[in-house]
N, C-alpha and C positions, 0 to 999 in steps of 0.2 A: 504493499499500500506503499502510496508515494508521502511524505509527509510534508505538511503546512509548516513546520516550526521552522525562523531563520536562524543559523545561529549567530550566539551572541556576544560580540567585540568590547569589548571597554569603553569603546564612546556609546554602541547605545545599549551595555548595561546603563552606562552614566544618565542617560537618555532616559529610560526608565526608571531613576532613579529617582529626578528629577521632578518626572510628572506624577510621584505620590504626594499622598502626607506626608513632609520631610520629621525624621526624628527632632522632639522639642531640644530645648536647651541641657534639661536633665539625664535622659537617653545619650545624647552624646558628651556628656560628661564621663557617664559610664561606662561606654562604650573608650574612651582615650584612655581613662583611669587603670581600665583593664588590659590592656596595650601597654603601658607605661609599667603597670608594676606587676605585671605576667609574662612576659613578650613569648615564653616563649609556651604559653597553654591559650593564649589568647587564640587562635587557632578554635580553640571549644565555643568561643561563645559564638550564638546566633549573630546571622550577618542582619543589618538594619532593616534590609524589606519585609525578612523571616518576622520580624519581631512588630511591625506595623500590622503586617497577616495574623499575628496571633491577635492580636486586638480587634482587629476588622472579624476574626472568627468568632472570639466570644462574644462578644456583643450579636454577632446575627445570629447566633443558635441558642440567644437569650441564655447563656449559664447564669447560673446560680454556685454549682455544686466541680471544683474542677482537680485536678490531679496535674503536680509537674514531675517528671525521672528527668534527674539532673539540671540542677539545677543553679553550679557555678557561680559566678558574679550578680547573678541577678537578670539581666536581661530578657529572656522570656518571662521568666517569673514576674517583671514586671509590666510588662507588656501584658499575660493575662490578667492580674489584679485591675489595671484598669479601665479593661475591657467589664468587668462586673460588676453589679451596682452594691452598692454601699452595702447591703446586706450578704453579696456572697462572700463562696471561701473558698481559697486554695490553699490544699496540700500541698506541701511540697518535700520530698525524700532525697536527700542527698549523703554523702559520705564525709564532707570535706568542712569542716568549721571554719578554716581561713579565708573560703571562697566563698563562703555563705555571709562571713563576717561585711566582705564587702556590702553585700544582698542587702542584707541588714538594714545598711545606713541608707541603702538609697531605697526601696523601702520608705523607708524611715519619711525622710525628704521628701520622696511622693505624696505622703499621707496615704498609704495605704496598708501602713502595719499590722493594721486590724484587719485585715479579708486575710492576711497571709498567717498558717500555720507551715513552721520547718521542721521535718523529723527528721534526726541523723544519724545514720546506722545504714546496713546492707540491703536495697529496695524491697531484693528480694523476698527477705524477710517483714519488711517494714511493711510494706504494701498489705500483708493480710490482718491488719490491723483496721482497715478500712470494713463498714459495713457489707457484709456479702452481697447484700441485695445489689439489686439494678438504682444506682439513685449518682451517678456521675453524668452530667453533661456533656464537660470537656477534658482530656488528656493529652500531656503532651510528652514525648518521650526523647529523650538526648542523653545520654548515657554511656554506659560502655555498653558495644554494639554487642558480644555476645550474652549479654543479657535482656536479648529485647526480646528475645520468645519466650524467659519466664513472666517477663511483663506485661507485655501480649497476654497469656494467660490468665493472668490475674484480671487484668484491667478489663477486657470485651463481657464476661461477666455481669459486671459491676457497673456497666453503662448501660443508661435508661435508651430505649427506642427512640432513635435520634441522636442517641449523644455521638460525639466527633471526635475519633482520636488522631491525632497529628505526632506523626512519627520523620525526624529529624535524619539524615543522613543516608538516607537508603542507596545511594549512586554509589556514595564511596569515591568520588572524585573519577566516576566512571569504570573502575575495578571489578565493579558485581558486574563486566562482561570476563572478567579476567582475575580475579581474586589473586592478589599477592602477601595476601595475612591472612590471621585466624579469623579476625574482625571483616578482610573485608569476604569472607568465607562466610563469616556469621551470617551478613547482610544479606549476602545474596541465598542462601537459603531460607533464610526469618522470608527475603520476599516470597517468595516460591509459598512456603506456607500463608501467608496473607493473602496471599492471590486466591490461592485455594484453601480460602474461611469463610463460609458459606453463612454466617453470620454476620455479617458486613457487606455494605457496595461503597468499594475504595477506586481509587485515585491516582496517580503517582505523576506528581508536578517536579518540571525540572529548577524549581527556584535554588538557586544557592547549590548544597549539596544532594537536595532530592526528598523531595516531603512525601510523605505520604498519608492523603487524607482520608479517612474512613468512619462511613458515617455506619451506628449499628441498625441493625433489620426491626 
């Protein structure tokens, strides 16, 4: 089937960013501080356009109960929390006190700390502390890649009908076509398993390093 997608050059990418709602000053500061404080790890931060998309999707599905697996310095959680209503709740799962200390500062500055609960520990275990019944409106996964199947298995039964799962890094820089590492292979296998999961409808988008959007049937 012929493709209608076009290559995204640097200039065209800049054009795309310039024609969407720009990051505000606080978001820009968080991005810059993460790059300055953690230059070797800053690639773990989501792209600015992904942050805008997460806020957009949170509002679009009218999310009130959300979960995030993998918080890092807080850009994605900040984006989700800003999309929640005042009585909305976001539960974040991460293993690093160091990285999430940055996140906590920015949540406070943005006035959304009261919407966010951070749970430190291996998400494969702490996720099971959530109510088992379907209640989640939105879930975002951006953590260790071999853990994705476990996170998926815990999250899907907890999503309400129409609830949205957003999964990052599903293209692995294109290496899903020819995996070069354990993480690449894990994502390639995860993508096939998700495709076969009859509980969801899904679409994979070539945004940043690839996003899968899956709606609970």
